[in-house]
Structures are given as structure tokens and as C-alpha cells.
N, C-alpha and C positions, 0 to 999 in steps of 0.2 A: 655215861652209860658204858659198862664194861662189855668187852667183845669176847665172843667164844672162838674167834678166828684161830688163835694159836692152838687151842684144844682140838678143833676140827681138822685143821691142816696137819697137825701132828698125828692125829688118828688115821688120816688117809695115808700118810707116809709110812706109818708103822705097819698097816695092813690094807694095801690098796684094794685087793679083791673084796674083802669084807665091806669096805666103805661103799664100793659101787654095787655090791649085792644088796646092801641095805637101801640104797637109793632106788634100786630097781623094784623094790616092793611097791612103789607108788604107781607103777605101770601095770596095766592088765595084759597078761601074757596068754597066748593060746597054748603054748607049751613052754615051760621054764627052760633055762639054759642048762646044757650038760656041763659047760665050763664057763665061769664068769670071765676068765681071761685065758686064751690059748696062745702062749708065747711063740709056738712054732708055726703058727698059721699066718698067712699074709706076709706083708713086708716088714712088720715089726711086732706081729701078734694081732689077734682079733678079739673083740669083746662080745660076750653073751653068745658064744658058739653053741649051736644046737637049739637055741630058743626060736619059737615061732610067734609072730605078732602081726598086728595091723595098725599102722600109725593113724589112719583116719578113724578107726574105732576109738582109739584113745583120745583123739581130739574132739570127737563129736558124739558118737553113739553112747558112750558110757555116761556122758553128762546128761543126756536125755533120759536115760533110765534111772539115774541117781537123783533126780529131782530138779535139774537145771533146765528142763525143756523150755520153760517160758523166759529164762534169763537171756538178755541180749548176748549173742555170741560175737556178732560183727556189726559195727556201726560204720557205715560208709558216709563220708562227709567230703563232698567235692566243692571246693572253693572256686574252681574254674568253670563249673557248669551250674552251680547253684542247686545241686541235687543232694538229697540225703536219703538214706535208707537204712533200716535196722532189721537184721535177721536174728531171731532167737536161735537157740541150739536146735529146736525142733524144725524151724524153717531151714536152717543150714543143712540139717540131715536130709530133708526132703530134696533140696536142690542138688546135693552131692550124689544121692542115690540115683536120681533121674539122669544127671549128666554122666554118671558112671555107666548106666545102662546104654546111653547113646554111644559112648566110646566102645563098649563091648559090641554093640551092633555094627560098629565100623571095623571090627576085627581086632581091637586092641586086647591083648592078653598079658598075663603076668610076664614081666621082663621086657616088654616092648617099650620103646622110648616115645615120648610125646613132647614136642616143643611147644611152649607157650610164648607167644609174641604179643603181649597185651599191655594195656594201660592199667592204672591203679583203679580198677573197678571190681565190684564183688565177684564177678564171673571169673576173674583171675584166681582169687582165693578158692572159689568153688572148684575150679579146674584142677588146681594143685591137689586138693583133698580127694577129688574124684579119681585122679591117677593113683594116689596112695591107696585108695579103697580097693581098686581092682588089681593092684600089684604092678601097675605100670610105673616106669621111671620118668619123672618129669624133668624137663630142662627149660627153665624160664630165661628168655632172652629179653632184655629191656626193650619195651615197645619203642619203635622209631629208630632202632639201631640201623646203621647203614646196611644196604643189601649185601655187599660183599662179605661183611662180617657175619651176618646172619647165615650166608651160604656156607662159610667155614664151619659153623656150628651144626648146620644140617648135615654136612658131609661127615663130621666127626661122630655125632650122636645117632645118625641114621634113623630118624623118627618115622614111625608108621603113619602118624597123624600130626598135623600142626593146628593148634588152636590160636585164633587171632581175633582182632576186632577191626572195625572199619577205620577207626582213627584214635589218636590220642589228642589231648588238649593241653597246649602250653599257653601261658599268659599272652593273650592277644592273637593267637593263631591256632588253627586246627592242623594236625599232622596226619595226613592220610597214610595208613599202614599198608593197605592192600597193594598199591604199586610197588612198594619196597619188598613186600612178601613175594609178589609175582617175579620180580627181578632176581631175588635171592634163589628161588626155586629154579628159575631158568639157568642161573649161573652155577648151581650145585650139581655135582655128579649124582648124588642120591636124590631120588624123587619120592616124596611122601605119597602114600596111597590116597589120602584125602586131607582136606582142610575144612575146619569148622569156623565160620565167621560170625562174630557177634556184631550186628548192625547198631551203631549208635546214632542218635538223631542228628548229630552235628555233621555227619557225612555218611552217605550210602555207598557201599562198595559194590562194584560189578563182580558177579560170581562167575568163575570159569566152569563151564559145563563139564560134567563128568568127574570133576575133582573137588569143587567147592560146594559146601552145604551151608544153609542158613541155620545158625545156632538156635534161634527162637523157634523155628518151625520144627526142627528135630526134637528139641526138648519138650515142646508142647505135645507133639505126637506121642512121645514115649510116656509122658505123664498121663495123657488121656487113655493110653493102652494099659496103664497100671504097671509099667516096667520099673523095676527098682533093682539096682545092683547091690548084692550082698558083699560083705568084706571078704577079701581073699587072703588066706594065710600066706605070709612070706617068712623067709628066714630073717632073723635079726641082723644077719650079716649081708642080706640082699640090699642093693642100692635103693634108696628112696628117691634121690634126685642127683642130677649132674648140674653143676653151676660153673660156668666158664669164667676164668680169670685170665687177664692178659699175660702172655708169656714174653720173655725177653726176645725171643726169635720172631715174634709177631704171630706165631701159631698159638691159638688160645689153649689153655690148660683146663681140662674138664675135671674139676674137683668132685670127687664122689662122696656122697653122704649115705651112711647105712641107716637102717630103720631102728634097730634096737638101742644101740648106744646113744644115738641122737636123741631119742625120746627120754632116756634116763637122764642125760646131762642137762637138756633144756628144761625139763620139769624141775630138776634140782635148783637151777639158777633162779627160777621165778620167785621163790620165797627167800632163799639163802643169800642171793646177791641183790635182787631188786626189791625184796621185802613187800611184795604184794600178796594178798590173800585171794583165794578163789571167790569169784563174784565181783571183785573190784575191777575198775576200768584201767587198762594199760594201753599206752599209745607209743608206738614206734613210728616217728615221722620219717619214713623211708619209702622205698618202692619195693614191690615184690621181686623186682629184677635183681636186687642186691641181697647179699647174705643177711644183712640186718632185717630185711623184709621177710626172708624165709624163716629166720629164727624167731623174730620178735614182733612181726605182724601176724604171722600164721601159726607156726608150730608151738613155740613156747607158751604164749598166753592160752591158746586153746587146749593144749595138753593139761594145763594147770587149772582150767575152769574159769579163766578171766574173760571179761569182755574186752575185745580188741578193736582198735580204731584203724580204719583204712582211709587215709587222707589223700585227696587228689588236689594238689596245689603247691604253692611255694611259700617259704617263710616271709618273703616280702613280695608285694605286688599283686596279691590275690586276696583282698584288694590292697592291703597295707601291712605294715610291720607289726600289727596287732593280731593277726589271724591265729597264731599259735595260742594266744591267751583266750581268744574267743572259743576255740575248740576245747581247751582245757576246762573253761568255765561251763560251757554249754553241756558237755558230756560228763562232767564231774570226774575228770581224769585224776587218778591217784599218783601215777608215776609215768614219766615220759622219757623216751630214749631218742636222741637225734645226733646229728653230726655237729662238731664245733663250728663248721663252716656256716651252718644255718644261723647260729647265734652271732657269729661275726657279722653276717649280713643284717641281722636285726639291730645289732649294736650300732652299725654304721648308719642305718636309717633313723634310729631312735636312741641316740646316745644317752639321753636323760631318762629313758625308760618310761616315758609318759603314757604309752599305750597300756602298759601293765596295770596302771592305776584305774583303768576303765572297767576292769573285769573282776569278778568274785573268784578268787583262786583258793578259797578256803579248804577245798578237798585235796588240793595238790600238795604232795609230800616230798617229792624228790625228782631231780633231773639227772639223767645219765647221758654222757657224751662219749662217742667213739667214732672212729673212721679216719679222722685226721688228728694230729697231735693237738691237744687242748692247751692253748697257751694260757699262762696264769692270768693275764689281763682279762681275757674273755671269761674265764671261770669266776674271777672276782666281781666282774660286772654282773654276771647272772646271780651270784650269791647276794650281792647288795640289793638288787631290785626285786628278786623273787622271794628272798627270805627262807629258802629251803636248801637242804644239802644239794650241792652240785658236784657230781661224781664223775670223774674221768675213768674210763676203763679201756683196756687194750686187748684187741683180738684181731683175727684175720679171717678172710673167706675160708681158708683151709681148716680153721678150728671150729667154727660155727658158734662159739661162745667164748667168754672172757678168759684170757690167759692171766691177766692181772686186773684186779678190781678192788673196790672198797666194799666188802659184803655187808650191806645194811641189815640184812636179815639175821646175821650173826652178831650184830652190834657194831655200830659204826666206829671205824678206826679214825684217828686224827687225820685230817686232810693235809696233804703236802702239795701245794700248787706246783704243777709241772710233772707230777707223778700219778700214774693210774693206780697207785698203792701196791698191793702185795699179790704174789702168785696165788691162784685158786687151787683147791685140792685137785690133784691130777697133773699139775704142772710143776715139774722140778726145773726151775729156771736157773741157768748158769750163764755167766759172762765169760766168753772164751777169747783167746788170742789166736793168731794165725797158726799156731802149733797145736791147737785144740787143748790148750791148758787154761785153767781158770786164772783170771786176773785178780789183783787185789781189790778189796772193797773200794768203791768210789772211782774205779778206773773204767774208762769207756772201752768196750769191746763188742764182739758179736753176741747178741742175745740169742741163746740156744736153749732148747728144752730136752732134757734127758729122756730118752725113749724108755718105755713106750708112751705114746701120746694117750690121753684119757679118752673115754667114751665121747662120742660126738665129733671127734676130729676125723679128718679124711683118712681112709685106709690106703688110698692110692689115687692115681689119675685114671680117668676113663680110658680103658684099652691101652694104657701106656705105663706099665710098671717100671720100665727102664728109665723113662724120663722122670718119674716120681723119685727114683733113687738118686739120679743125677742132680735133680734140682734141689732136693731137700735133705738127703741123708749122707751123701758121699763126702762133702767138704769137711764135716765134723763127725767122724764115725762114732756111732752110739748116741747121736743127738739129731734132733730136728732143727734145721737151719731156718730161723724166722726171717732172715735177711734184714732185720732191724738192728740198729746199733744203739747202745746205751750202757747204763751201769746200775748197780744195786748199792744202796747206802747202808749205813750201820744198822738201821732198823729193818732191813730187808725190803724196803720199798724199791720198786723198779722204776727207772727213768728211761723212757724210750725217746731218744734224741732225734733220730732220723733213720731213713733206710741206710743200709750199709754203703750204698753207692752215693749217698749224700754226705758221707764223711769226706772232707776235702783235705788235700795235702798242700799246705801253704809253707813253702821254703822248708820242707821237712817236718813241719808240725801238723799232726793230724787233728783237725778241728771239726766240730759238729755244726752244720748249718742250722740245725734245730735250736742249738743254744743261742746262736746269733738271732734267729727269728724271735726267740723269747724276749731278748732285749729290745729288738726293734718294736715288737708289739706292745711293749710297755709304754711307749711314747703316747701321751694323751690324745694326739691328733691322728694316730694310725688306727684304722679299722681292721685291716688285715695285711699280711705281708708274706713274701717268699724270699728266701736267700738261696742262691745257687753258686756253685763254683765255676768260674770261667777260666779257660786255659790261659796261662801266662808264661812267656818264654823265660822270664827270670825266676819267678817263684814257683812255677809248676801250675798252681791254681791261685786265683784270688777271688774273694767273695763279692757278689753283687746283690744288692737288696732292691726289691720291688715293693713299693708302698701303695696301698689304697687308703685314702684319707676318709675320715668320718664325714658324714653329711653335715653341711653347715660350716666347715672349716674355711675361713676366709683369709688366713694368713698367707704370706708368700711361701710357695712350696719349696723354694730354695732354702729358706730358713729352716723349715721342718727337716729337709734332707740333711742339712749340716748338723742339726741337733741329733738326728738319728746316728750319723757317723760318729759324733762325739760320745754318745751313749755307749755304743759298742766298744769304742776305744777305752772308755772308763771301766766298763764292767767285764770285758773279756781281755782287753789289752792290745797294745800295738801289734802283737804277734799275729793277730787276726788279719792285719793288712786290709781292714774294711774301710774303703774310701769311696765306694760308689753306691749311692742310694738314689733311686729314681722313682718318681711318682707316676703311677699309671691309673687308668680309669677302672680297670678290673683285671683279675688274674684268670688265666685259663684253668678250667676245672673239668673234672668228669661230672657226669650227671648226679653222682652220689656225693659230690662236693670235695673230692680230693684234688689238690692243686697239682698240676702237671709239671712238676719241677724238672723231671728228666727231659721232657720235650723242650722246655725253656732253655735248659743247659745246651742241648744240641743246636738250637737256634743261635745261641750266643757264641758257640764254638764253630759255627759254620758247617756243622755236620748235616748229612742227609737225615731226614726223619720221616716216619710214617705218620700220617694224620691219625691221632688216637681215636679208636672206634667209639669211645665213651665220652668224647669231648662235648661239652654243653653248647658251645658256640665257636665254630672254627675261626670266625673273624677275629677272635681275640689274639690268635697267634700272629696275625699281621700287625696288630697294635703293639705287641711285645717287640716284634722285629723293628718297627719304626722307632720305638723308645730306645732300643739299643743303638740303632744307627745315629739317632740324635745325640748320643753321648760318644760318638766316634768309635763304636765297636762294630767292626765288619761282621756281617752274618752270612 
């Protein structure tokens, strides 16, 4: 199949404004833009200046009036509670209108901030859309975040209202949110005027008089009184949401997303990158607390008129490694988006893919991966057992959509394992050295994007333009610093090898830990791995590999470790000085599945570290410490 990629990308490069003006025709505007792009506004220019719009209207209302009222908009499938619920676009509109009226009764107006501290339940999606409807700026904090981390976000966003639930559900345990929320508010300098609490049957939260309100009671009262919030017109450049991402100083960075450019970009991606048509079922197996959940559980699919799935569960253990295939078969999913970590977990539990054979996946056309680097071994495993295209793509919280991808809707390009393929329209990707000069093809350097960033990317950080410039724009003038390292090959394919701080210096040789991980992961007994650089007096740094083995491997782990060391020696060379491979039970990860390599490195080097706010299980860090000590590495 021939691809239109070169034609489309070339068209964007020749006339960027016309490209995005054409894409913007798929959005319903209250007032069109005075300027598609204003280069003199903001930190690097602003998109769709002067336009007025409403994101909720484009996600919900317009589909109800255009004939999709009875189409499922949101399918909630909770593997941890055994609950399922389907909301049509008409149902979703009613819920959002009523909750919007409740928020307005609580005094929330355009420009106010509202924090959502919620599990993966329909009310979280309804709340996001209700905020967008009335012009409020939502900031979703992953449910169950530590109280002190929530407090820093409360102080930074200064919300008028906080929406929460009584609990979240993890495999085998219920996590009560209200004590965490109360502690966060107590520790924060800013105090919200009110909290709205959704009571789940698994735990009942005690409400604080004068501040806390019962979600169900207020919603039903507003519905009974016939209260419905109408869409509020906002500027295209007004913030839709703030999403916090960890900063190197420990102070979170509030990534700002605007309304207009965000809609234009995400809507464009649904057909052109993910190749789904309005009415089809799209599933991003993520959480609304992460950027993937914002972009591809909520906004992207609903803007495009797709049915979206909200899944509450894990890829393994709820109840087994076949739950993804059950959801795909039951709900007739056309395309799925998840993290490579999820597939590594499935592959570890079911290396032969036996669960896949139990389900009818005839409607399933494509699998997309992003979040962690997708190692070739995991991609090939998924290709072999699913029989559909398995596509890696690369993007960041800051961008909201793919920097590099294989755009199925434009015609699939050849897959190169280890590469997320090619830059998308809007992204002029260049590989730079320390002097801000382009390096030769095939040479590793700092992956950078020539300014301006396209629609959908963040214009700045919340209330901190100076930190935005310092963090992203100053090191490479005229470029956005991705903080990822990699290279571009002769065909223009991008290879993202590691974060720039994961490039290690071994006796003067700059080496990518990502390249080493690729080799380690290719061993048939290895389910997943992480390679970090450990400080060494002689060589500066030396690599250390942590291995998690596939379920059912009964060989001597020492043999596996020696084979892994030999593999790296053969494929990368003695220059890597790779001599230390250690088998561990599990790797420390964030709740979104990213391996905490930086924290592991600090443990190995005996440095002080802060417990990562997003860590899935803090006990794993003690296990890593013990493994290092057992190999004679002081921590």
C-alpha cells in the first residue's frame, strides 16, 4: 500500500498555516481565527488567535445534533469492580450539562481552576467535559497520589473546587482517597472553597461540614430542578487544562493546554495517524490522570465521533493476562493504544500468547504503543500473536500528540523495529550537538524540534513563563528541547534511544543505555529490563543491567545473566564495559508504566533521592537496593 506521508508532510512544510487552517475546518468555531498563527504572541507564537470555541461542544453537543445521539460515546469497563456502563452521546450530554450546572452553583466561572482527584470512572470524564463546558480549567491529579504531592498542585493551581471520589480500587485492595485529600488540603496554603465527593460502594467517605458536598445529592437536585449548563465561549488560546509533570527540582511543572489548537491537532490524528473512522470503537488503556488519558480516552476520540473505552484494571491480574483481549473482543475495538510496559507484563505472564487464542479479535485492526521505548522484542511478540500492525509512536506530556509516528491513515510506512517512524506534520525534528549544530545522519545527539511547535503543544507552563524558557527553549536557541537522545537514519526515521541523562560516558565513549536495553530484551528468557549507568572511579560510568525473567523460566539465573552480558559484548562491543547483569523480581515504575531509571541510578550511586510521587509500589526500591548490595555495590 502506497503512503501519502511524504506528500502531506511536504505540504505542511511548504505552507504550515494553510495546512492547519485546512485541518481547523473539522472543528466547529463560535468565531473563526483572526490569525491562524501569530508569531509575535506568547513564548514562540500562538495558534488560532482571535478564535472563540468550546471544547465540550465539539466533543459532545455537535454529535448529538448531527445524528450520533444514540451512538455509545463512553463504555466503562471495570475489571476490578465487575461494573460496566455505557453512555450514549445523548446520555453524556445530559450528565455533563447537569454537573456543569452544579459547578456553576458552587461559584465556578470561566478561568477558575478545578482539580480532579479521581479514579478511572465515568464521573472523571464527565467532570473534565463539564469544566470545559463552563470555561473552567481542569487539572487532573492521579487518584491516590500522595497527600504532599497533591498539596503542591493545590498551591500551584489554586483551585476554587476539588472533585474527588471516596476511593480507588487496585487489585486486591481499596485505596481510600478522602484521608489523602483532607491531609493535602490541610498541608496546602491555598484552601479550596468546596469539595464534591463521589461515593463509591467500596468505601464511604466522611464529609467535612461546610466544605464537602455529596456528588450524587447535588447532581440529582440540579437534575430535578431542570438545571443545565450551556457552553461558555472561550478564546482558542485560553487554557483547557493544566497537567502536572515532574520537574527535576521536585517542584512539578504545570503543562498548559489551550482549547483551539488542541482540538485541531487531536481531531487530525484520529484518522490520519490512528486510521479510525467516526462511529468505530477506540481504546486507550491508560488513566485520565496521564496525558494519554486526556488525549486519547477523552478528547481525541470524542472530538472525532468515536466510541471511547474507559478501562479500570490492569493488563495482568484483573483477573489474568487475557483481560485486554476480552475487552477488545467484547466491545469490538478497532484500534488500541497502550504503553509497551503493559505488553511486557502480558508477555511475561503469557509468553506463548495462549490467552489471545481464546477471543475473537476479528474487529481489531491496529495496536499503538507509546510512553516507554518499545523494544523490538516486545513489538515482534505482539505482531506474531496478534497478526495486526503494531506501531510505536513517540510523544510527550508537553506535546499532547505524536511527534513521530507511522501514520496508518495516510498509508502505512514500512515498520522498522526500534523506531517510532517519521516526524508528523508540524514537527521539524533535528538532531543537535552541544553547540546547537546538526549532527550527521545516524549520529546520536539531542533530539530537538525547530520552533514553532505545532497546534496542541503547550504554549508555556502555568504561571511560569521563565521556567518554561529555561527548561525547554534556552539550551538550543530556536528549538524545543525534548530532553531525549537519539538519531535519524537515511530514510528519515527517528530513533529515540533514551533520555539525554541516560546517555552514559564510559571511558570517554558516549553510549546509549537504550541501545543496551534493546540487546538485553532480545534474550528469549528476558521479559523486561533496565540499564543504568553507575559511577565508576576508573571509567567514569559503567552500565548495570536489571533483568525480569519470563514466567516459567526454570534455568539457572546465573546462566541467563552470563548470556546477556555476552550478547551485549557481541552486539555493542567491549567498549560498553557491560559486565553486570542482575535478575530482579520487578522493576520500579510509575503508575503509567515508566521505569524509574533515574531513581535507580541515584540508589546505585549512593545519592540522596526523593521518593517519586508517581511510583507504583515504593517497596520495589528496597528490593533494588538489596540486589545492588548483594553484588557488592554500596548504596
